[in-house]
C-alpha positions as CSV (number, residue, x, y, z in Angstrom):
1,M,-44.8,-3.4,7.2
2,R,-48.1,-2.8,5.1
3,G,-47.6,-1.2,1.0
4,D,-51.3,0.7,2.3
5,R,-50.0,2.5,5.3
6,G,-48.5,5.8,3.3
7,A,-44.9,6.8,2.5
8,A,-44.4,9.2,5.9
9,L,-45.6,6.1,8.4
10,T,-43.1,3.7,6.1
11,A,-40.1,6.0,6.8
12,C,-40.6,6.7,10.1
13,E,-40.9,2.9,10.4
14,I,-37.7,2.7,8.4
15,R,-36.0,5.4,10.6
16,R,-37.2,3.6,13.9
17,R,-36.4,-0.2,13.0
18,L,-33.6,0.5,10.3
19,L,-31.0,3.1,10.6
20,P,-30.2,2.2,14.2
21,D,-28.5,-1.1,13.1
22,Y,-27.7,0.3,9.9
23,L,-25.9,3.5,10.6
24,P,-22.9,2.5,12.9
25,D,-22.2,-0.2,10.4
26,L,-22.1,2.2,7.6
27,A,-19.4,4.6,10.0
28,R,-17.4,1.3,10.2
29,A,-17.4,1.0,6.2
30,H,-16.3,4.4,5.9
31,S,-13.7,4.3,8.6
32,D,-12.3,1.1,7.1
33,A,-12.0,2.9,3.8
34,A,-10.6,5.6,4.9
35,A,-8.0,3.2,6.9
36,A,-7.8,1.1,3.8
37,E,-6.8,4.6,1.7
38,T,-4.3,6.0,3.8
39,A,-2.6,2.7,3.8
40,C,-2.3,2.5,0.0
41,Q,-1.0,5.9,-0.2
42,A,1.9,4.9,2.5
43,R,2.8,2.1,0.2
44,R,2.5,4.0,-2.9
45,R,5.2,7.1,-1.1
46,V,7.6,3.9,0.0
47,R,7.2,2.4,-3.8
48,D,8.1,6.0,-4.9
49,Q,10.9,6.3,-2.8
50,L,12.4,2.8,-3.8
51,A,12.0,3.7,-7.3
52,A,13.5,7.0,-7.2
53,L,16.8,5.0,-5.6
54,L,17.0,3.1,-8.6
55,P,19.2,4.5,-11.7
56,R,16.9,6.5,-14.0
57,G,15.3,3.5,-16.9
58,S,15.5,0.9,-15.1
59,A,12.2,1.3,-12.6
60,R,8.8,0.7,-13.2
61,A,6.0,1.1,-10.8
62,E,2.2,-0.3,-11.4
63,H,0.0,1.4,-13.4
64,P,-1.7,3.7,-11.6
65,W,-5.4,2.6,-13.1
66,E,-4.8,-0.9,-11.3
67,P,-6.8,-1.4,-8.2
68,D,-5.2,-1.3,-4.9
69,N,-4.9,-4.9,-3.9
70,G,-2.8,-4.2,-0.4
71,V,0.4,-4.6,-2.7
72,S,2.6,-1.7,-4.2
73,E,5.6,-2.8,-6.5
74,V,8.2,-1.4,-8.4
75,S,10.4,-3.7,-11.0
76,F,13.6,-3.4,-12.0
77,H,15.8,-4.7,-14.5
78,R,19.6,-4.0,-15.4
79,P,22.1,-6.0,-17.6
80,D,23.8,-7.1,-14.3
81,A,20.1,-7.5,-12.1
82,A,16.2,-7.8,-12.1
83,G,14.1,-8.0,-10.1
84,R,11.1,-6.8,-7.9
85,I,10.3,-5.0,-4.6
86,R,6.7,-5.7,-3.3
87,I,5.4,-3.2,-0.4
88,V,2.6,-5.2,1.6
89,G,2.2,-3.3,5.0
90,D,5.1,-2.3,7.0
91,L,7.2,-4.8,4.8
92,T,8.9,-5.3,1.9
93,L,9.7,-8.2,-0.4
94,W,12.7,-8.5,-2.5
95,E,13.2,-10.8,-5.4
96,F,16.6,-10.3,-7.4
97,R,18.5,-12.2,-10.4
98,A,21.8,-10.8,-10.1
99,D,25.0,-12.1,-11.2
100,P,27.7,-13.0,-8.9
101,A,29.7,-9.2,-8.9
102,M,26.1,-7.5,-8.5
103,A,25.0,-10.1,-5.8
104,S,27.9,-9.9,-3.5
105,Q,27.8,-6.0,-3.8
106,L,24.0,-6.0,-3.1
107,A,25.2,-8.3,0.1
108,R,27.6,-5.9,1.5
109,L,24.9,-2.5,1.1
110,L,22.7,-4.9,3.3
111,R,25.5,-5.9,5.8
112,D,26.6,-1.8,5.9
113,A,22.9,-0.9,6.5
114,S,22.2,-2.7,8.5
115,S,25.3,-1.9,11.1
116,T,24.8,1.9,10.6
117,G,20.8,1.9,11.1
118,S,20.2,4.0,7.4
119,G,17.3,2.9,5.1
120,L,14.2,4.2,4.4
121,S,11.3,4.9,6.9
122,H,8.3,2.0,6.5
123,P,4.8,2.8,5.6
124,A,3.8,4.7,9.2
125,G,7.1,6.9,8.8
126,T,7.0,10.4,7.2
127,G,8.3,9.5,3.7
128,S,11.9,10.9,4.7
129,E,14.9,8.6,4.7
130,G,15.7,8.4,8.3
């Protein structure tokens, strides 16, 4: 486009040549951003559920001012155990350091939870224990 054609004609050319390709990309970007925010909120709900189950004062969630990188995390520390739980999509990744007695208790809890089918809902759930 030549610069001497006037603002109205330039705007018309932009609408005709550029917007048809740009608008679908813009809509897709808005949709992707909304989906990412929904996923972030779901991970944070699970993180908050897990933090609430840990003994008061032992859990720490990531700082709210940290940017979302697709992972939410809660860490905890007790005299007999410490670790962190990372929520990535529909999965939780657990890292524990525990003395043998606490490790045995954790193993029994996992065994008993898997036999009863109880546990936290995953991020796509309603946010209640199920």
